[in-house]
N, C-alpha and C positions, 0 to 999 in steps of 0.2 A: 314688467310686461313680458319681456323676452319674446320667444317665438310664438307665444300664444296670441299675440296681437294679429298675426297673419292668418290664423286658422278661420276666423269668420269670413274671410275672403274666399276660402276654399270649401267650407262646409256645405254650401248650396249643392255641391255635387252629390251629397247624400240624399237629396230629394229627387234625383233623376228616376230611380226605380219606381217610386210611388206616382210620379207624374204620368208614367205610361200605364201602370197597372190600375190606377184609380179610374181611368176612362172606361175600363171594362169590368172591374171587379167591385166597385163601390157604387152606391146609389149616387146619381148625378148631384143631388143636393149636398150630400155629405162630401163628395169629392171637391165640389166648388168651395165650400166653406173651409175644408182642410187645406187645400192648395193655396187659397188666398191668404189664410193665416200664416202658413209656413213661409210663403214667399215674402210677406210683409215683414215678418220678424227677421228673416235672414238678410233682407235688403237693408233694413234699419241698422242691424249690427255691423254689416260690412261697411256701411257708410260712416258709422262712428269710428271704426278702426282706421279707415282711410284718413279721417280727420286727425286722429291721434298720431298716425305716422307722419302726416304733414307737419304737425306742430313740433314733434320731437326732431324730425330730420332737417327742418329748415330754421329752427330758432337760432342757430349759431351763424346764419348768413348775415353779412354786414348790411346795415340799413333796415333790418326788419323792425316792425313796430312793436314786437312782443317785449315783455319785461325781461331784464337781464337774467333773472333766475331761470327763465325757460331755456336758456342756452347752457346751463350748468352741465359740467361733464358727467355727473351722475345721472342726470336726466337723459342725456344723449346716449349713454351706455346702456340704458334700459331697453333699447331696441337694437338688435343686430344690424350692422351695416346701415346705420341711420342716415349717413350721408346720401347713399344711393336710393334707398326706399323712400326717404323723405322727399327728395326732389322728384322722384317718379310719382309720388302720391299727389303732387300739385296738379299736373294735367289730368290725372285720373279723377280726382275730386271735382275739378272743373267740368269734366265730361259728364259726370254723374249729375251735377247740378244743372248743367245746360240741357242734358237730355230730359231730366224731369220737368224743367220749366217749359221746354218745348212741347212735351206731352200734355201738360196742363193747359197751356195756351191753345193748342190745337183742339183739345176736348171742348174747351169753353167756346172757341170760335165756331166749331161745327154745330153745337147746340144753339148758339145765338143765331146763326144764319138759318138754321132749320126753322126756328120759331118765327123769325122775321118773314120767311117764305110763306108761312101759314097764317100770317097776321090777319089777312082779310077774310078768313073762313070762320064760321061759327065755332065757339069754344066748346065743342062736344068732345066726348071721349074718343070717338073715331072720326078721323078726317079722311074723307074719300075725295081723291083728286081726279079730275077728268083727264086721263092720259091713256094713250095706247100702250105705253111701256108697262111692264109687269113688275111691280115691286111692292113690298110691305115691310114695315119696320116699326119699332117702338121708339117713341121720342119722349124722354123724361124731362122734368123741369118745366119752366115757364109758368103761365097761369095755371096749367094742369097737365098731368101726364096724358099723352095721346098715342093712339095707334094710327099710323099713317098708311093708307093703302090706295092703290090706283084702281080705277075702273077696269083697266086692262087685266089686272090680276084677278079681280072678283069675277070677271066674265069667263074665266077659264076654270073656275072651281064650282063644284056642286054645293048646295046649301050645307050639308054636313061638313064638307071640307072648309067652307068659309068659317063655320063655327070653330073648327080646329085651328085655323089660322089666327082668329081673334083671341082664342084661349091661349095660344102660344105666345103671342105678343103681350097680352095682359100679364102673363107670368113674368116676362122680362121686367115689366114695370113694377109689379107688386113685390117681387123678390129683389129689386134694386140691382139687377145684374150689371148695370153700367158702372156701379161702384166697384164691384169685384173686378171687372175688366180694367178699370182705371188703376186700381191698386196693383194688379199684376203687371201692367204696362210700366208703371213707375218702378216696380221692383226690378224688372228686366233692365231698365235704364241704370239702376244702381249697381247691378251685378249681372254681367252677361251669362253667368252660369244658371241664372233663373229663367232663361228664355224657354226651356221645355215646359216650365210650369205655366208660363203665359199661354202657350199654345194649348196646353191641356185644359186650362180654365175656359178658353174660348170655345172649346168643344163641350165641356161639361155643362156650361150655362145653356147651350142649345139643347143638350139632352135633358136637362132639368125642365126646360120649357116644353119639350116634346112630351115628356112623361106627364106633366101637369095637363097638357092639352088632351092627351089620351084619356086621362081620368075624367076630365070635364065632359068630353063627348061620349065617353063610354066605349070607345073602340080604338085600339092601337092601329089597326089597318087603315082606318079613315085618316088618321094623322100621317101615316106613312105615304098614303096615296096623295094627300094634299101636298106634302113636301116634294114628292116626285113630280107632280104636275107643275108646281110652282117653279121648280128648277128648270124644267123643260121650257116653259114659256119665258122665263127670265133670260135664258141663254139665247133664245131666238129673236129677242127684241133688243134694240140699242139701249145702252145704259141711260137712265134718266138722271138729270142733275139732282133731283130730290133724293134719289137713293144714296148719293154720296154723303148726305147729311146724317145718315144713321150713325149714332154714337157707337153702336156695335153691329155685329153681322145681321143682315136682313134675314127674312124668313127662309129663303131658299139660298143660303150661302154655299159657295162651292167648297171644295176641299174634302171635309169629312162627311159630306152628304151621303155617300153610299153606306158608311158605317152607321149613320143615324137611322136610315131606313132599315138596315139589317137588324139593328137593336130593337126597333119598333115591331118588326115582324117576329121577333123572338119573345120569350117570356119576360114579364115585368121584372125589373131589378129588385133584389132583396132590400128590405127597409132597414136591415141591421146597420147601425152606425159604426160600430167598431168590429172588424173581422177577427177571427181567432188568431192568436199570436203565431202559431206554428203552421202558417200558410204563407205562400209567396207574397200576397198582398199585405198580410199582417206583419210580416218581417219588414217589408218595405215601408209600411206606415210607421212602425216603431223606429226604424232607422231615420226617417225624415223628422219625426218628432224629437228624437234624441239630437239630431244635428241642429235643429232650431234651438233646443234648450242649451246645447253647448255654445252655440253662437252668442246667445244672450249672456251666458255666464262669462265667456272669455272677453266679450266686449265690455261688460260691466267691470270685470276684474281689471282690465287694462286701463279703463278710465279712472277707476278708484286708485290704482297704483300710481298713475301719472299725477293725480291730485295730491297724493301723499308726498311724492318726490318733489313736486313744485312747492308744497308747503314747507318741506324740510329745507329746500334750497333758498327760500325767500328770507332775507334778513329781517329781523324784528325792527 
């Protein structure tokens, strides 16, 4: 294994350039799929390497339940400074597992509470709640996927803007954006270096839904106007408890909102899936893809090497 077992823990740094450039230079659909795939592969590889470090570094500790062959000197020498990194890998791996479990439980809890709150309403595709607060979000799962919107939000939007809102939220559901967002949240729990990819995917999924809404209503300006209006009325009213149930950002989420409006007022993004190599975004994309490939290779090589060493150290 050698030093190569450490590299998957650091290779997520190679995805930082594409995490930023993908927001502006790639089609939102392409950016979302790419960043989700890269972050998932890198998170899995870094978790595998953490587990290998823990096994090699702690197998010689007294009282461990592992087979005696796992504490063989040849096995321990396969990782530099195995005593230090092995013991440090224990809390790191526990933090990864604990963070991932907490994320999964919270995701499940929010969806269950949201569906329970809507249990008394007709099982229609759109659930309109009588509330003065302004909110709208997509709620996947349950008996059926639903778009939840308040009467307060609908009252501030013109008919074309309402169509844009519904088209936006339906895209979240049909494209299963909650799965992409859950995967990158889990990846960020596995490796903190993947946090920029989580933020980027949160933005690109919104842009993906914006572009789909613009295509559905036939006007990018209508969608931009709907987002702007929804943001203004959402900030002027107190937060509703229903809005907290949204598994991902509601229609008028704060933060990257000005960038979303600016993108809609500009030309539509190019549909090319893979940009030319000798451009900034092309080089960044190939760097991230290479980093993900190297992570997979190094983690697989480390696991295979450890298996060979354990097999050789195990008496017949």
